[in-house]
NUVONU-240735 format. One line per field, with one value per residue (C-alpha): residue number from 0; residue in one letter; chain; x, y, z. Coordinates in Angstrom, 3 decimals. Each point is the difference from the previous one (the first is absolute). Example, Ala and Ser with C-alpha at 12.3 -4.5 7.8 and 13.67 -1.06 7.14 Angstrom:
<pts>
pos	c(0	1)
code	c(a	s)
unit	c(A	A)
X	c(12.300	1.370)
Y	c(-4.500	3.440)
Z	c(7.800	-0.660)
</pts>
This chain:
<pts>
pos	c(0	1	2	3	4	5	6	7	8	9	10	11	12	13	14	15	16	17	18	19	20	21	22	23	24	25	26	27	28	29	30	31	32	33	34	35	36	37	38	39	40	41	42	43	44	45	46	47	48	49	50	51	52	53	54	55	56	57	58	59	60	61	62	63	64	65	66	67	68	69	70	71	72	73	74	75	76	77	78	79	80	81	82	83	84	85	86	87	88	89	90	91	92	93	94	95	96	97	98	99	100	101	102	103	104	105	106	107	108	109	110	111	112	113	114	115	116	117	118	119	120	121	122	123	124	125	126	127	128	129	130	131	132	133	134	135	136	137	138	139	140	141	142	143	144	145	146	147	148	149	150	151	152	153	154	155	156	157	158	159	160	161	162	163	164	165	166	167	168	169	170	171	172	173	174	175	176	177	178	179	180	181	182	183	184	185	186	187	188	189	190	191	192	193	194	195	196	197	198	199	200	201	202	203	204	205	206	207	208	209	210	211	212	213	214	215	216	217	218	219	220	221	222	223	224	225	226	227	228	229	230	231	232	233	234	235	236	237	238	239	240	241	242	243	244	245	246	247	248	249	250	251	252	253	254	255	256	257	258	259	260	261	262	263	264	265	266	267	268	269	270	271	272	273	274	275	276	277	278	279	280	281	282	283	284	285	286	287	288	289	290	291	292	293	294	295	296	297	298	299	300	301	302	303	304	305	306	307	308	309	310	311	312	313	314	315	316	317	318	319	320	321	322	323	324	325	326	327	328	329	330	331	332	333	334	335)
code	c(m	l	l	e	r	a	r	p	i	i	d	a	a	i	g	t	v	c	t	a	c	v	v	r	v	e	r	g	g	t	t	e	s	y	a	a	g	t	l	d	p	d	t	g	e	p	c	a	v	s	a	i	f	d	l	a	s	l	t	k	l	a	t	t	a	l	m	l	s	y	v	r	d	g	a	i	g	l	d	d	p	f	q	r	l	m	p	s	f	l	d	p	r	s	t	l	r	q	v	l	t	h	t	a	g	l	a	w	h	r	d	y	y	k	v	a	s	g	m	d	a	v	a	t	l	a	a	k	e	e	l	a	y	p	p	g	r	g	y	a	y	s	d	l	g	f	i	m	l	a	v	a	l	a	r	l	g	g	k	p	y	p	e	l	l	a	d	r	v	l	r	p	l	g	i	n	e	a	e	l	f	y	n	p	p	d	a	t	a	c	a	a	t	e	f	d	a	s	w	r	k	r	r	i	r	g	e	v	h	d	e	n	a	f	a	m	g	g	v	s	g	h	a	g	m	f	g	t	a	a	g	y	a	r	l	m	p	v	f	s	r	g	a	v	i	g	e	a	l	a	t	e	a	r	r	e	q	a	v	g	p	n	m	r	r	g	l	g	l	v	l	r	p	p	v	g	p	n	c	s	e	r	f	s	l	s	s	i	g	h	t	g	f	t	g	t	s	v	w	y	d	p	e	k	d	l	l	v	v	l	l	t	n	s	l	y	y	g	r	d	r	d	p	y	r	f	r	i	a	v	h	e	s	i	a	g)
unit	c(A	A	A	A	A	A	A	A	A	A	A	A	A	A	A	A	A	A	A	A	A	A	A	A	A	A	A	A	A	A	A	A	A	A	A	A	A	A	A	A	A	A	A	A	A	A	A	A	A	A	A	A	A	A	A	A	A	A	A	A	A	A	A	A	A	A	A	A	A	A	A	A	A	A	A	A	A	A	A	A	A	A	A	A	A	A	A	A	A	A	A	A	A	A	A	A	A	A	A	A	A	A	A	A	A	A	A	A	A	A	A	A	A	A	A	A	A	A	A	A	A	A	A	A	A	A	A	A	A	A	A	A	A	A	A	A	A	A	A	A	A	A	A	A	A	A	A	A	A	A	A	A	A	A	A	A	A	A	A	A	A	A	A	A	A	A	A	A	A	A	A	A	A	A	A	A	A	A	A	A	A	A	A	A	A	A	A	A	A	A	A	A	A	A	A	A	A	A	A	A	A	A	A	A	A	A	A	A	A	A	A	A	A	A	A	A	A	A	A	A	A	A	A	A	A	A	A	A	A	A	A	A	A	A	A	A	A	A	A	A	A	A	A	A	A	A	A	A	A	A	A	A	A	A	A	A	A	A	A	A	A	A	A	A	A	A	A	A	A	A	A	A	A	A	A	A	A	A	A	A	A	A	A	A	A	A	A	A	A	A	A	A	A	A	A	A	A	A	A	A	A	A	A	A	A	A	A	A	A	A	A	A	A	A	A	A	A	A	A	A	A	A	A	A	A	A	A	A	A	A	A	A	A	A	A	A)
X	c(-35.259	-0.062	0.646	-1.803	-2.754	2.294	2.505	-2.168	-0.982	3.671	0.965	-2.738	1.272	3.493	0.332	-2.989	0.088	3.704	2.997	1.018	-1.858	0.856	-2.592	0.774	-2.757	0.332	-2.961	-0.187	3.672	0.032	1.879	-0.258	1.499	-0.496	1.850	-0.934	1.239	3.280	1.821	0.393	-1.341	2.815	2.633	-2.065	1.112	-2.677	-1.737	0.749	-1.416	3.289	-0.452	0.547	-2.637	-0.142	-2.280	-1.019	-2.239	0.361	3.163	-2.231	-0.700	3.735	0.327	-2.955	1.582	3.235	-1.763	-2.112	3.154	1.095	-3.444	0.352	3.355	-1.453	2.262	-3.024	-3.759	-2.768	-1.628	3.216	0.106	1.605	2.314	1.695	1.289	0.245	0.842	-0.133	-3.646	-2.044	-3.202	0.141	-3.495	0.677	0.866	1.911	-3.249	-1.589	2.904	-0.512	-3.772	0.229	-1.903	2.891	-1.189	2.677	-0.540	-0.178	2.932	2.492	2.489	3.091	2.184	-0.254	1.782	2.036	2.195	1.194	-1.920	0.530	-0.873	-3.260	-1.028	0.729	-2.380	-2.681	0.524	-0.527	-3.186	-3.089	-2.669	-2.901	-2.543	-0.028	1.641	-2.502	-2.903	0.148	1.679	2.267	2.432	3.455	3.578	1.420	0.014	1.739	2.562	0.863	-0.037	2.942	2.179	-1.410	0.370	3.527	0.879	-1.614	1.856	3.305	0.366	-0.798	-3.636	0.477	2.418	-2.359	-2.946	2.052	1.307	-3.298	-2.587	1.206	2.722	-1.999	-2.740	2.436	-0.187	3.332	1.483	-0.968	-3.720	-0.851	2.343	0.610	1.888	0.282	3.536	-1.237	-2.673	-0.456	-1.469	-2.736	-3.291	0.012	-2.511	-1.119	1.727	0.679	-0.602	-0.103	3.005	2.527	-0.745	0.492	-1.630	0.238	1.505	2.026	-0.458	-2.921	-2.955	-1.168	1.622	0.360	1.570	2.374	0.963	0.746	2.590	-2.462	-0.584	-3.169	-2.653	-2.854	1.475	3.275	0.081	0.429	-0.587	-1.358	-3.409	1.553	1.975	-3.004	-2.100	2.533	-0.671	-3.701	0.340	0.865	-3.658	-1.674	1.585	2.301	3.428	2.547	-2.598	-1.874	-3.591	-1.456	1.302	-1.014	-3.535	0.087	1.282	-2.952	-2.576	-2.099	1.381	-0.984	-2.829	-0.178	-2.236	-0.270	3.320	0.966	3.465	2.013	3.596	1.584	-2.455	-2.962	-2.958	-2.426	-2.716	-3.621	-0.287	2.655	2.157	3.313	0.223	-3.448	-3.061	0.800	2.671	-1.391	-0.341	2.865	2.404	3.078	2.336	1.317	0.386	2.765	-0.181	2.172	-2.630	0.980	-2.212	-0.060	-3.075	-0.391	-3.321	0.367	-3.373	1.135	3.691	0.553	2.869	0.253	2.993	-0.678	2.828	-0.407	1.497	-3.309	1.553	1.837	-3.034	-0.595	-1.732	-3.421	0.228	-1.505	0.588	-2.963	-2.335	2.832	0.980	-3.589	-0.348	3.197	-1.003	-3.506	1.375	2.263	-2.418	-2.636)
Y	c(-7.021	0.485	3.739	0.952	1.962	1.415	1.650	2.977	0.599	0.081	2.220	2.485	0.187	1.108	3.700	0.189	-2.926	-0.805	0.517	-3.683	-3.293	-3.679	-2.734	-3.719	-2.593	-3.728	-2.251	-3.734	-0.319	2.998	3.199	3.418	3.379	3.544	3.246	3.595	3.510	1.462	-0.598	3.750	2.556	2.372	-2.382	-2.084	-3.603	-2.299	-2.432	-3.631	-3.191	-0.298	3.424	0.268	1.535	1.002	-2.785	1.802	-2.222	-2.986	-0.374	-1.290	-3.274	-0.719	0.707	-2.276	-2.781	0.320	-0.114	-2.980	-1.845	0.154	-1.161	-2.965	-0.840	0.183	2.867	2.153	-0.503	2.126	0.366	0.782	3.423	2.546	0.731	-3.350	1.317	3.646	0.095	3.810	-0.001	1.285	-2.046	-3.763	-0.618	0.622	-3.106	-0.595	-1.028	3.302	1.953	-1.750	0.546	3.638	-0.741	0.391	3.383	1.952	3.529	0.191	2.409	2.256	2.467	-1.566	1.331	3.465	-1.029	-3.159	-1.712	-3.579	-3.276	-0.548	3.569	0.069	-3.498	0.941	2.944	-2.277	-2.490	2.719	1.286	-0.225	-2.250	1.696	-2.675	-3.344	-2.805	-2.223	2.391	1.936	0.453	2.852	-0.253	0.731	0.305	-0.151	-3.763	-0.552	2.678	-1.989	-3.336	1.042	0.500	-2.958	-2.500	1.191	-0.600	-3.441	-0.957	1.570	1.796	3.400	0.014	0.135	-2.957	-1.993	0.643	-0.976	-3.199	-1.287	1.302	1.612	-2.365	-3.153	1.443	0.643	3.787	1.626	3.122	2.140	-0.877	0.683	1.938	3.024	3.197	-0.068	0.581	1.723	2.651	0.304	-3.529	1.029	1.806	3.378	0.596	3.127	3.353	0.344	3.689	-0.202	-2.077	-1.158	2.906	-2.051	-2.430	-3.496	-2.507	-3.074	0.576	-1.147	2.374	-1.000	2.388	-2.423	-2.634	2.659	0.931	-3.684	0.014	-1.120	-3.382	-0.876	-2.660	2.342	1.713	0.436	-2.814	0.782	-2.443	-1.069	-1.438	-3.339	-0.129	0.729	-2.570	-2.635	0.884	-0.853	-3.837	0.384	0.789	-1.774	-3.412	0.061	0.567	0.673	-0.201	-3.250	-0.627	0.040	3.494	1.259	-1.214	1.727	3.198	0.033	-0.618	2.983	1.005	3.631	2.176	3.791	2.504	-1.657	-1.729	-3.669	-1.134	-3.199	-0.241	3.017	-0.360	2.113	-2.245	1.363	1.906	-0.314	3.670	2.318	-3.013	1.630	-2.511	-0.050	-1.966	-2.315	-1.482	-2.640	0.546	-2.445	2.429	1.129	2.929	3.327	3.589	2.560	3.749	0.759	-1.512	-3.662	-3.044	-3.780	-2.223	-3.733	-1.764	-3.745	-0.788	1.500	-0.856	3.674	2.151	3.725	2.093	3.657	2.492	3.750	3.217	1.722	2.299	1.857	2.242	0.366	-1.857	1.161	-2.255	-3.181	-2.867	-1.979	0.441	-0.665	-3.180	-1.251	0.701	-1.893	-2.995	-0.116	0.076	-2.948	-2.076	0.173)
Z	c(-1.886	3.766	-0.188	-3.195	1.746	2.694	-2.332	-1.087	3.649	0.993	-2.938	0.905	3.603	-0.957	0.691	2.326	2.472	-0.316	-2.288	-0.063	0.239	-0.244	0.283	0.053	-0.305	0.589	-0.708	-0.546	-0.877	-2.345	0.799	-1.626	0.917	-1.211	0.719	-0.818	0.671	1.234	3.275	0.481	-2.482	0.977	-1.389	-2.415	0.568	-1.436	2.323	-0.888	1.518	1.928	1.639	3.739	2.269	3.655	1.258	3.226	2.156	-2.320	2.095	2.802	-1.829	-0.272	3.729	0.717	-2.057	1.966	3.359	-1.039	-1.072	3.637	1.124	-2.373	1.578	3.523	1.059	0.870	0.239	-1.441	3.394	1.848	1.665	-2.285	2.931	-0.618	-3.316	1.027	3.756	0.171	-1.100	2.924	0.007	0.684	-1.401	-3.694	-2.032	-3.205	-1.700	1.020	-1.462	-3.346	0.086	1.188	3.199	2.496	1.271	-1.840	-1.264	-3.785	-0.502	1.727	-1.524	1.565	-2.815	1.513	3.198	-0.706	-2.580	-0.370	0.206	3.710	0.992	-1.960	1.141	3.614	-0.254	-1.453	2.837	2.596	-1.629	2.181	-1.471	-1.744	1.019	1.869	-2.030	-1.772	0.504	-3.217	-3.345	-1.075	-2.878	1.401	-1.218	3.512	0.471	-3.339	0.861	3.116	-1.832	-2.178	3.077	1.941	-2.851	-0.786	3.634	-0.102	-3.185	0.950	-3.333	-1.499	-1.022	-3.808	0.135	2.190	-2.305	-3.036	1.637	1.365	-2.475	-3.214	-1.219	0.819	-2.233	-2.837	0.439	-0.767	1.559	-2.990	0.294	3.675	2.259	2.210	-0.881	-3.817	-1.281	-3.183	0.357	-3.762	-0.127	2.450	-0.465	1.690	2.782	1.807	0.153	3.715	0.608	3.800	1.103	-2.608	-2.353	-3.166	-2.388	1.506	-2.400	0.838	3.721	2.068	0.086	3.490	2.458	2.902	-2.250	-1.338	3.567	0.637	-2.770	-2.659	1.649	1.905	0.233	-0.872	-3.081	-1.819	-2.541	-3.671	-2.789	-3.355	-0.742	-0.943	3.234	2.160	-1.840	1.113	3.641	-0.125	-0.026	3.684	0.612	-2.900	0.457	3.018	-1.523	2.780	2.798	-0.740	-1.058	3.527	0.763	-3.441	0.673	3.386	-1.600	-2.419	2.749	1.144	3.398	0.419	-1.264	-0.101	-1.778	-3.401	0.646	0.401	1.033	-0.028	1.176	-1.673	-2.858	-1.014	-0.768	-2.564	1.835	-1.174	-1.035	-1.403	-0.636	-1.080	-2.844	-1.668	0.997	-2.895	2.256	2.356	3.749	0.503	-1.699	1.922	-0.448	1.227	-1.148	0.371	0.534	-3.035	-2.317	0.072	0.474	-0.243	-0.137	-0.449	-0.581	0.677	-1.570	-3.308	0.503	-0.834	1.249	-0.771	1.038	-0.762	0.600	-0.459	1.333	0.691	2.623	-2.749	-0.405	3.734	2.797	-1.150	-3.084	1.410	-2.492	1.354	-2.985	-2.428	1.851	-0.003	-3.729	-0.807	2.106	-1.458	-3.540	0.806	2.075	-2.721)
</pts>
């Protein structure tokens, strides 16, 4: 049983770390899923393995896959200036590769939602932002480049961003529109996230938690996607074996290209750091993945052929409830 030791850890977390949790494990051709808790204690819907979660920054891997599909086709190059894709971007030195590796000089975050609404308006503000450091001379995790990528890639593809992503990435992977998508039509199928006491003045459920993504109409390259654990698991072959983008680009995506304080980065991907690994030290150093602010994570260890998609709504109890220790415990129980 892949999840035998993880189940009591998950059960114990309900009501303290999160109200809802789904974990999906794939290993050596075997798949197992487990769900626990309620999507919203105020209304009481039980959490099932098909539950939909706000994926937060896991959205960035879908955006990376879309961009790399254009690199595969020769429409753009990784070392092209970002200005080629986003002409309004101010600095000609930053490259597309640097945007994906968070080394383009971009500030980590700005509260654009306070002054702008709509994809174009928010992306325009990001494009005009003064760089925080010289491109290629540092590392700083940033949403800004992925905010701009949603607008720039939609312009390149000549379609609204969700349609473009579905056409070039999701449908070719066999992911249907009920498994990974923007702007859920049914809030009751979604896990509730934080009570927004400062801006929206309500419990957030079925609408994106990230404020900038919300201001963009729920659609961005840095956040905004909702989905199931099974749906997200079907995205990972892009990076594990080159689905959609080809094996050469998948290998390049997994290669260490940027290093920060206890942080290693590939193209869009987090590479397991040596200490504080996000996924347990029982995962090999070749493991790849990402985490999301709402309490979501995905990790794949090629040496173990082990994929773990862990979805929670840890923000339900506030931003001070860091799910890090819980995530490590779940991964260690699975990795063995």
